[in-house]
C-alpha positions in Angstrom: -7.6 1.6 26.2 -6.3 -1.4 28.1 -5.5 -4.6 26.1 -7.5 -6.9 28.3 -10.6 -4.7 27.9 -10.2 -4.7 24.1 -9.7 -8.5 24.0 -12.7 -9.1 26.3 -15.0 -7.6 23.7 -13.8 -10.1 21.1 -15.1 -13.7 21.9 -12.4 -16.4 21.7 -14.9 -18.5 19.8 -15.0 -15.8 17.1 -11.2 -16.0 16.8 -11.3 -19.8 16.5 -14.2 -19.7 14.0 -12.5 -17.2 11.8 -9.2 -19.3 11.9 -11.1 -22.4 10.8 -13.0 -20.5 8.1 -10.0 -18.8 6.6 -7.6 -21.8 7.3 -5.1 -19.4 8.8 -3.6 -22.0 11.1 -2.9 -24.7 8.5 0.8 -25.9 8.8 1.4 -23.7 11.9 2.3 -24.8 15.4 3.5 -21.7 17.3 2.3 -18.5 15.6 -1.3 -19.3 14.9 -3.7 -16.6 13.8 -5.0 -15.8 17.3 -1.5 -15.5 18.7 -0.5 -13.2 15.9 -3.6 -11.0 16.4 -3.0 -10.7 20.1 0.7 -10.0 19.6 0.0 -7.3 17.0 -2.6 -5.7 19.2 -0.4 -5.9 22.3 2.5 -4.2 20.4 0.2 -1.5 18.9 -1.2 -0.6 22.3 1.9 -1.0 24.4 4.8 0.1 22.2 5.4 3.4 20.5 7.7 2.1 17.8 7.0 -1.4 16.5 9.4 -3.7 14.7 9.9 -7.4 14.4 12.5 -7.3 17.2 10.0 -5.4 19.4 7.4 -8.0 18.7 10.0 -10.7 19.6 10.7 -9.2 23.0 7.0 -8.5 23.6 6.2 -12.2 22.9 8.5 -13.2 25.7 7.2 -10.8 28.3 5.1 -11.9 31.3 2.2 -9.7 30.2 1.9 -11.3 26.8 2.2 -14.8 28.4 -0.7 -14.0 30.6 -2.7 -12.8 27.6 -1.7 -15.8 25.5 -2.1 -18.4 28.2 -3.8 -20.9 25.9 -0.7 -21.2 23.6 2.4 -21.5 25.7 5.7 -21.3 23.9 8.7 -19.9 25.6 10.4 -18.0 22.8 10.2 -17.1 19.2 12.6 -15.5 16.8 11.9 -12.2 15.1 12.6 -13.8 11.7 9.8 -16.4 12.4 7.4 -13.5 13.1 8.4 -11.8 9.8 8.0 -15.0 7.8 4.6 -15.6 9.4 3.4 -12.1 8.7 4.4 -12.5 5.1 2.5 -15.7 4.5 -0.5 -15.4 6.8 -3.9 -15.3 5.1 -5.0 -11.6 5.2 -8.6 -12.6 4.9 -8.4 -13.6 8.6 -7.5 -10.1 9.7 -10.1 -8.6 7.3 -12.9 -10.6 8.7 -11.7 -10.0 12.2 -11.6 -6.2 11.5 -15.2 -6.3 10.3 -16.3 -8.3 13.3 -14.5 -5.9 15.7 -16.1 -2.8 14.1 -19.5 -4.4 14.6 -18.7 -5.3 18.3 -17.2 -1.9 19.1 -20.1 0.0 17.5 -22.5 -1.8 19.8 -20.2 -1.0 22.8 -20.0 2.7 21.9 -23.7 3.1 21.7 -25.9 4.9 19.3 -23.2 7.2 17.9 -22.6 5.6 14.5 -19.8 7.9 13.6 -17.7 7.1 16.7 -15.6 4.6 14.7 -14.0 5.9 11.6 -12.2 3.8 9.0 -9.1 5.3 7.6 -6.0 4.4 5.6 -2.8 3.4 7.4 -0.9 5.9 5.3 -2.6 8.7 7.2 -1.4 7.2 10.4 2.2 6.8 9.1 2.3 10.3 7.8 0.9 11.8 11.0 3.6 10.2 13.0 6.2 12.1 10.9 4.8 15.5 11.7 
């Protein structure tokens, strides 16, 4: 699935409302919650192997700059991404995940079993096979 299509299903007002509700952007200038979400999603969809250095280079690409046109910062260090990921409020991503499941279920139609929740360990193990 294309990143733009995935992001078009998630209203930007929802991202902003969740950021305010969970206070994810307190004391942050560059790597706000919305930017981190878009960066993580971009890297998951576009790159096979993800790392902080991959995220750093993905942040600086033209594709991500177009996706992240509202927050324009030219570059970021991989250590800043790692630090931000370690301190970001996980409740933001939890509430965002729940909202995405609701939105995607509506998009997929009446098949309630089309979206399956699973543990990330299963994904990690399946990549080792």
